N, C-alpha and C positions, 0 to 999 in steps of 0.2 A: 504493500499501500503505499501510497507518495504522503507527501502533507496535505493536511484537509480532509483526507479522505477517511471517513469510521467505518465499521462495521457493524453490522446491525445481525442480532442474536437473535431466532423464533423458538419457541418450545410447541414444539406439538403436542398435542391434546390427544387423545382416543375414542372417537366416538362413545365405543363401547369397552368400559373399563374391564380389566379383569376379575372374574368371581372364583370362589371356591368353594369346593361341596365337602361339608363337615359332616361325619357320621355320629350320631348323638349319642344313641341307643343301639344296640343288637335285637332288642328284645327277645320273646319268647322262642322263634325260628331261627337259631344262629346257623345253623348248615346254610338256609335259605338266603340269609344275609350277605356270609361268608362266600357262594356264589355270587351274589352282585355284587360283592366288594370284589370280586375277581373280573366278575364281565363288564366294568368300569374302569379300572386298574389297570389290567391287564395282567396283575402280578401272579404267582404260583396260589396254588391252593394253599399251600402251609403259611405264605406271607399274608394274605386273604384273611386267611382266620387268624392270625397275631393282631393284625391291623382291627377286625370285626371285633376283639374282645380287649382291646385298648380305647373302648370309646369314651370319650367323646376324640374325638379324632380326626384330622384336616386330609382329609384323602385325594383331593386333586386341587390343584390353582392354575390359575393364568389360564382359565376357559372361558369363553363368551359367554353370555345372559342365556343363550340358548341351549348350550353343551352342558352347561352346569344344572338347567332343569331337567333334563334329559336324564343326566344323570342320578338325579334325587328323584327320578321318578320311579328308574328300576327301583333305586335302594328301596323306596316305599313300598312299593309293589312286593318287594320280597318281606315285607312287617318290619322293615328300620325304621326307624325316627331319624331323619336326616334333612338338614337344608343347603341351601346355597345362600353367599352374600357376598359383596364387592369386597374384593382386598384391600387393605389398608395401603393408602399410598406409601411411597418409600419414607422410613423417619415416624412414620404414624403407629406405627407399632405400641403397645404400650404393654407392662409388667402384667403375668397372670394375676389374677385375684387372689387373694388366701382363701 
């Protein structure tokens, strides 16, 4: 740049912020929920079972709203309590409540 020229910087904002899928509770149908976790995450059955037993746990992140809703629908149809929510922006995460 020569003297007198200035640089302009812009920040792009996504129209669709990323969302995460959270498994809140497995419910009484643990094996069905384990299979649903496997279906939406692509993990092995063993890892899916470990995640299902650790609920509440975030299963997926960085999804569009449509994909997050679809994953929650699969989990709920298996008997799980699950929700999708917008991921916090960088630096907005707070410490977990006691």
